[in-house]
N, C-alpha and C positions, 0 to 999 in steps of 0.2 A: 504494500500500500504506500503510495507516495506521501511525503510529508506536505501538509498544507499549512499555509501561513494563517495567523490569526490577527485580528485587529489589535493595535497598540492602545493601551490605556493612556490617560493624560499623564500619569506618574511615570510611565515608561518613556514617553516622549520627553518629559522633563529630564529624566536620567540621560537620555541620548544627547539632549542639548547641553547638559552640564559637562559631560565628558568630551563632547565634540569641541566645546569652548576651550578645553584644556589640551586639545590636539590629538585626542584618541579617536580612532575609527573602529567600527565594529564590522565583523564578517557578516556575510549575508545570512548565515545559519546560526548566528549567535543568539543565546538566550538573554533577554533584556530584563534585569530586575527592576523593581519599582522604587527602591531606596537608594539615594545617591551616596550613602555612606558605604555601600558595597562596591569595592574596587573591581575594575575589570580584571579578568584572569591574567592578561598580559602584563599587568603592573605589579603582580605579586612577586616578591623576592624569593629566591630559593632558600630552603631551610639551611640551618647550620650544618647538618649532617652532609648535605649535598656539597656545600662549600668546603667542608673538611676533606671529604673524599676527593674532590677535585684538586685541592691543594696537595694532598699526598700523591696523587697520580702524576701531577706536574713535577713534583720533586723526583719521583722515580724516573720519569722520562728524561729529565735533565741529568740525573745521575748516569743513566745508561748512555746518553749522548756524550757526556763528559769523559766517561771511561772509554768509549769507542773512538774518541778523537785522538 
Protein backbone atom coordinates (compact mmCIF):
# COMPACT_ATOMS: atom_id res chain seq x y z
CA UNK A 1 0.00 0.00 0.00
CA UNK A 2 1.54 3.37 -0.95
CA UNK A 3 2.10 5.99 1.70
CA UNK A 4 -0.38 8.84 1.57
CA UNK A 5 0.23 12.38 2.75
CA UNK A 6 -1.97 13.96 5.39
CA UNK A 7 -2.82 17.59 5.90
CA UNK A 8 -0.56 19.61 8.19
CA UNK A 9 -1.94 21.17 11.34
CA UNK A 10 -1.28 24.82 12.16
CA UNK A 11 1.23 23.76 14.81
CA UNK A 12 3.13 21.64 12.29
CA UNK A 13 3.25 24.58 9.87
CA UNK A 14 4.56 26.77 12.71
CA UNK A 15 7.23 24.13 13.42
CA UNK A 16 8.29 24.13 9.76
CA UNK A 17 8.41 27.94 9.68
CA UNK A 18 10.44 28.05 12.90
CA UNK A 19 13.13 25.63 11.74
CA UNK A 20 13.16 27.00 8.18
CA UNK A 21 13.95 30.44 9.62
CA UNK A 22 16.97 28.82 11.30
CA UNK A 23 18.13 27.39 7.96
CA UNK A 24 16.99 23.78 8.32
CA UNK A 25 15.19 21.94 5.52
CA UNK A 26 13.05 18.83 5.81
CA UNK A 27 12.99 15.80 3.57
CA UNK A 28 9.87 15.01 1.64
CA UNK A 29 9.04 12.00 3.84
CA UNK A 30 9.93 13.60 7.18
CA UNK A 31 7.62 13.30 10.16
CA UNK A 32 6.79 16.81 11.37
CA UNK A 33 6.14 17.20 15.11
CA UNK A 34 3.94 19.95 16.54
CA UNK A 35 6.23 21.21 19.31
CA UNK A 36 9.08 23.56 18.34
CA UNK A 37 11.14 22.40 21.32
CA UNK A 38 11.64 19.05 19.56
CA UNK A 39 14.80 19.38 17.50
CA UNK A 40 15.06 17.86 14.01
CA UNK A 41 16.95 14.57 13.88
CA UNK A 42 19.78 16.05 11.84
CA UNK A 43 20.62 18.50 14.64
CA UNK A 44 21.05 15.87 17.35
CA UNK A 45 24.64 15.33 18.40
CA UNK A 46 26.17 11.85 18.62
CA UNK A 47 26.37 10.23 22.03
CA UNK A 48 29.53 10.19 24.14
CA UNK A 49 29.96 6.49 23.43
CA UNK A 50 29.98 7.09 19.67
CA UNK A 51 32.49 9.92 20.08
CA UNK A 52 34.73 7.78 22.32
CA UNK A 53 34.70 4.83 19.91
CA UNK A 54 35.47 7.16 17.00
CA UNK A 55 38.39 8.70 18.88
CA UNK A 56 39.83 5.27 19.75
CA UNK A 57 39.51 4.09 16.15
CA UNK A 58 41.25 7.22 14.88
CA UNK A 59 44.12 6.66 17.31
CA UNK A 60 44.43 3.04 16.14
CA UNK A 61 44.46 4.08 12.47
CA UNK A 62 47.03 6.79 13.20
CA UNK A 63 49.19 4.26 15.07
CA UNK A 64 49.03 1.75 12.21
CA UNK A 65 49.92 4.42 9.66
CA UNK A 66 52.77 5.73 11.83
CA UNK A 67 54.25 2.24 12.27
CA UNK A 68 53.87 1.48 8.53
CA UNK A 69 55.69 4.66 7.48
